[in-house]
C-alpha positions as CSV (number, residue, x, y, z in Angstrom):
1,T,-15.8,0.2,-2.2
2,S,-15.1,-3.6,-2.6
3,T,-11.4,-4.5,-4.5
4,S,-11.3,-7.0,-7.1
5,P,-9.7,-10.3,-6.7
6,T,-7.1,-9.3,-8.8
7,T,-5.8,-6.3,-7.4
8,P,-2.9,-7.4,-4.4
9,S,-3.3,-6.3,-1.3
10,Y,-1.0,-3.1,-0.4
11,D,-1.3,-3.3,3.3
12,D,-0.2,-7.1,3.5
13,R,2.6,-8.0,5.6
14,R,5.1,-9.0,2.9
15,C,4.4,-5.8,0.6
16,A,4.8,-3.9,4.1
17,R,8.5,-5.2,4.6
18,I,9.3,-4.5,0.7
19,R,8.6,-1.1,1.0
20,G,10.3,-0.7,4.6
21,L,13.4,-2.8,2.7
22,A,13.8,-0.5,0.1
23,T,13.0,2.9,1.9
24,T,15.6,2.2,4.2
25,A,18.8,0.9,1.6
26,A,17.9,4.5,0.0
27,S,17.9,6.3,3.0
28,K,21.3,4.2,3.8
29,A,22.9,5.2,0.4
30,R,22.6,0.9,-0.4
31,W,21.2,1.2,-4.1
32,K,22.1,-2.4,-5.1
33,E,19.7,-2.8,-2.7
34,V,17.5,-0.5,-3.6
35,L,17.1,-2.4,-7.2
36,L,16.7,-5.5,-5.8
37,H,13.9,-4.6,-3.4
38,T,12.2,-2.5,-6.0
39,Q,12.9,-5.1,-9.0
40,D,9.1,-7.0,-8.6
41,D,6.5,-6.3,-6.6
42,A,5.1,-3.4,-8.3
43,E,1.9,-4.1,-7.1
44,C,3.4,-3.3,-3.3
45,W,3.5,0.4,-4.1
46,T,0.1,2.2,-3.9
47,K,2.2,5.2,-6.4
48,R,4.0,3.9,-9.5
49,T,5.8,7.2,-8.8
50,D,6.8,5.8,-5.8
51,R,8.9,2.4,-6.8
52,V,10.5,4.3,-9.9
53,E,11.6,7.3,-8.0
54,L,13.6,5.0,-5.9
55,R,14.3,2.9,-8.8
56,V,15.9,5.9,-10.9
57,Q,17.8,7.5,-7.9
58,A,19.6,4.0,-7.8
59,F,20.7,4.1,-11.4
60,F,21.8,7.4,-10.8
61,N,23.7,7.0,-7.9
62,L,25.3,3.7,-9.4
63,G,26.0,5.5,-12.8
64,E,23.7,2.7,-14.8
65,H,22.7,6.0,-16.8
66,I,20.5,4.5,-20.0
67,K,18.7,2.4,-16.9
68,C,18.1,5.6,-15.1
69,I,16.6,7.3,-18.2
70,R,14.7,3.9,-19.4
71,E,13.0,3.7,-15.9
72,G,11.9,7.3,-15.8
73,A,10.5,7.6,-19.4
74,G,7.2,9.4,-19.4
75,S,7.1,10.2,-15.9
76,K,5.5,13.3,-14.7
77,N,6.7,13.0,-11.0
78,P,9.5,16.1,-11.0
79,R,12.2,14.4,-8.7
80,V,11.8,11.4,-11.5
81,T,12.5,13.9,-14.4
82,K,15.4,15.4,-12.2
83,F,17.6,12.8,-12.3
84,V,16.3,11.5,-15.6
85,D,17.7,14.8,-16.3
86,A,21.0,14.4,-14.6
87,C,21.3,10.9,-16.1
88,R,20.6,12.1,-19.5
89,A,23.5,15.0,-18.8
90,R,26.2,12.7,-17.5
91,L,25.6,10.2,-20.2
92,H,25.8,13.5,-22.5
93,E,29.4,14.3,-20.7
94,A,30.5,10.8,-21.0
95,G,30.7,10.8,-24.6
């Protein structure tokens, strides 16, 4: 199979670095860094849900419940929906 010229390279060094920084930040609970490293460059993630999962988890942990819900809207990934449901519950509790 050939890759179209518009398809970004998941394997390039820049993308590998971005993914590494984001996952390391998440493992250290540095949620603002997670958001920083996942803000752009969506093409660096093979599955959209991997990036979304990190972002939703970060928004949840930062108390950004509306952003958490928006980011995870429509996802069928169980880990994403778990965080989205928790964000909805927290938002509901807050009033």
